[in-house]
C-alpha positions as CSV (number, residue, x, y, z in Angstrom):
1,M,18.8,-28.6,-8.0
2,K,19.1,-24.9,-8.6
3,A,16.1,-23.1,-10.1
4,N,16.8,-21.0,-13.2
5,Y,14.5,-18.0,-12.9
6,Q,14.2,-15.4,-15.6
7,P,14.2,-11.7,-14.6
8,L,10.6,-10.4,-14.2
9,N,11.1,-7.8,-17.0
10,T,11.6,-10.6,-19.5
11,L,8.2,-12.0,-18.6
12,I,6.1,-8.8,-18.2
13,S,6.8,-5.1,-18.9
14,L,5.3,-2.3,-17.0
15,N,7.3,0.4,-18.8
16,G,5.5,3.7,-18.8
17,K,3.2,2.6,-15.9
18,R,3.2,4.5,-12.6
19,V,2.6,2.6,-9.4
20,L,1.9,4.1,-6.0
21,I,2.7,1.7,-3.1
22,T,1.8,2.6,0.5
23,G,3.8,1.1,3.4
24,S,6.7,0.6,0.9
25,G,9.5,1.4,3.4
26,A,9.8,-2.2,4.8
27,S,8.8,-5.8,4.6
28,I,6.1,-6.7,2.1
29,G,5.9,-3.1,0.8
30,S,9.6,-2.9,-0.2
31,A,9.3,-6.4,-1.8
32,I,6.3,-5.2,-3.9
33,A,8.3,-2.0,-4.9
34,Y,11.2,-4.2,-5.9
35,R,9.1,-6.4,-8.2
36,F,7.3,-3.4,-9.8
37,A,10.7,-1.7,-10.4
38,E,12.1,-4.9,-11.9
39,A,9.1,-4.9,-14.4
40,G,10.0,-1.3,-15.4
41,A,7.3,0.6,-13.6
42,N,7.9,4.1,-12.3
43,L,7.3,4.3,-8.5
44,E,5.6,6.6,-6.1
45,L,6.6,5.2,-2.7
46,V,4.8,6.2,0.5
47,D,5.7,5.5,4.1
48,I,5.8,7.2,7.5
49,N,9.5,6.2,7.7
50,E,11.3,8.6,5.5
51,Q,14.8,7.1,6.1
52,A,13.5,3.7,5.0
53,L,12.2,5.2,1.8
54,H,15.6,6.7,1.0
55,V,17.3,3.4,1.5
56,L,14.7,1.7,-0.7
57,K,15.1,4.3,-3.4
58,E,18.9,3.7,-3.4
59,N,18.4,-0.1,-3.6
60,L,16.0,0.3,-6.5
61,A,18.2,2.7,-8.5
62,K,19.7,-0.1,-10.5
63,F,16.4,-0.5,-12.3
64,N,16.6,2.9,-14.0
65,V,13.0,3.8,-13.3
66,E,11.6,7.1,-11.9
67,I,11.2,6.8,-8.1
68,N,9.6,9.5,-6.0
69,T,9.2,9.2,-2.2
70,Y,6.6,10.7,0.1
71,K,6.5,10.7,3.9
72,A,2.9,10.4,5.0
73,D,1.0,9.4,8.1
74,L,-1.8,7.4,6.6
75,S,-3.8,7.5,9.9
76,N,-4.4,11.2,9.0
77,K,-6.8,11.9,6.2
78,K,-5.2,15.3,5.6
79,D,-1.8,13.7,4.9
80,I,-3.6,11.5,2.3
81,D,-5.2,14.5,0.7
82,V,-1.9,16.4,0.6
83,L,-0.2,13.3,-0.9
84,W,-2.8,13.2,-3.8
85,E,-2.3,17.0,-4.3
86,K,1.4,16.3,-4.8
87,L,0.6,13.6,-7.3
88,E,-1.5,16.0,-9.5
89,G,-0.5,15.4,-13.1
90,K,1.3,12.1,-12.4
91,E,-1.5,10.0,-10.9
92,P,-0.7,6.3,-10.7
93,D,-2.0,3.7,-13.1
94,I,-1.8,1.2,-10.2
95,L,-2.4,1.7,-6.5
96,V,-1.1,-0.8,-4.0
97,N,-2.6,-0.3,-0.6
98,N,-0.1,-2.2,1.5
99,A,0.4,0.0,4.6
100,G,-0.8,-1.6,7.8
101,I,0.0,-2.2,11.4
102,Y,-0.2,-5.5,13.3
103,P,-0.1,-4.6,17.0
104,T,-1.2,-7.2,19.5
105,K,-3.2,-6.5,22.6
106,P,-5.7,-8.5,24.7
107,F,-9.3,-7.7,23.7
108,L,-10.2,-6.4,27.2
109,D,-7.2,-4.0,27.1
110,V,-7.9,-2.4,23.8
111,D,-8.8,1.3,24.4
112,E,-10.3,3.8,22.0
113,S,-7.0,5.3,20.9
114,F,-5.5,1.9,20.1
115,L,-8.5,0.8,18.2
116,R,-8.8,4.1,16.3
117,K,-5.1,4.0,15.2
118,T,-5.5,0.4,13.9
119,M,-8.7,1.2,12.1
120,S,-7.4,4.5,10.6
121,I,-4.3,2.9,9.1
122,N,-5.6,-0.6,8.2
123,L,-9.1,0.4,6.9
124,E,-9.8,4.1,6.6
125,S,-6.6,4.9,4.8
126,V,-7.5,2.2,2.2
127,F,-10.9,3.8,1.8
128,W,-9.5,7.3,1.2
129,M,-6.7,6.1,-1.1
130,C,-9.2,4.1,-3.2
131,Q,-11.6,7.1,-3.3
132,H,-8.8,9.4,-4.6
133,M,-7.6,6.8,-7.1
134,I,-11.1,6.2,-8.5
135,K,-11.8,9.9,-8.8
136,R,-8.7,10.5,-10.8
137,R,-8.8,7.4,-12.9
138,L,-12.5,7.1,-13.5
139,K,-12.3,7.9,-17.2
140,K,-8.9,6.3,-17.8
141,G,-9.1,3.1,-15.8
142,G,-6.6,1.7,-13.5
143,V,-5.8,-1.0,-11.1
144,I,-6.2,-1.1,-7.3
145,I,-4.6,-3.8,-5.2
146,N,-5.6,-3.9,-1.5
147,V,-3.3,-6.1,0.5
148,G,-5.4,-8.2,2.9
149,S,-4.8,-10.8,5.5
150,I,-6.0,-14.3,6.2
151,E,-6.8,-13.0,9.7
152,A,-9.8,-11.3,8.1
153,V,-11.5,-14.6,7.5
154,M,-9.7,-17.1,9.7
155,P,-8.0,-15.6,12.8
156,F,-5.0,-17.6,13.9
157,K,-3.4,-15.4,16.5
158,E,-4.8,-14.3,19.9
159,E,-4.9,-10.6,20.8
160,L,-5.6,-9.4,17.3
161,C,-9.4,-8.9,17.3
162,H,-8.9,-5.2,16.4
163,Y,-6.6,-6.1,13.5
164,D,-9.0,-8.8,12.3
165,I,-11.9,-6.4,12.1
166,S,-9.8,-3.8,10.3
167,K,-8.9,-6.3,7.6
168,A,-12.4,-7.8,7.4
169,G,-13.6,-4.2,6.7
170,G,-11.1,-4.1,3.8
171,N,-12.8,-7.2,2.4
172,G,-16.1,-5.4,2.5
173,L,-14.5,-2.4,0.8
174,N,-13.2,-4.6,-2.0
175,K,-16.7,-6.0,-2.6
176,G,-18.6,-2.8,-2.4
177,S,-16.5,0.0,-3.8
178,S,-17.7,0.2,-7.4
179,P,-18.3,3.9,-8.4
């Protein structure tokens, strides 16, 4: 039996809304971008992989929405600050913090550099992105979606303790970030 699905834009319209999606160059991020474009939202796409952003932009062109791309290293707060400077005057209505890394390494082999990179991308960038969003949307309102992981509450895979704590920290941010 073949399902008969309606296009998303017939169910919900996000025309006139602007959505910023981190980690949008691949996997879950590109799927999120696709669905928001299908609903008519204008997109601000962020990823460290500039080529992947260009490919995604081409693939989403059929939706006739505004699409801007930004190469940014979200492990670097300065890159995050520069990104928000570029967004001045066109701040998003919706922020999707999707960017993350999922590297495996045995607990006893994790060194400071490895842990720092995981935490800076998976947790600290979410903090800084939320802070920028809230500052700019405080009087207008907006939506923040922080993509999490079941690993934050129920680890399934070995060699991911660093990842698990970065995602558990995101859960704490979600609960405690009211202005």
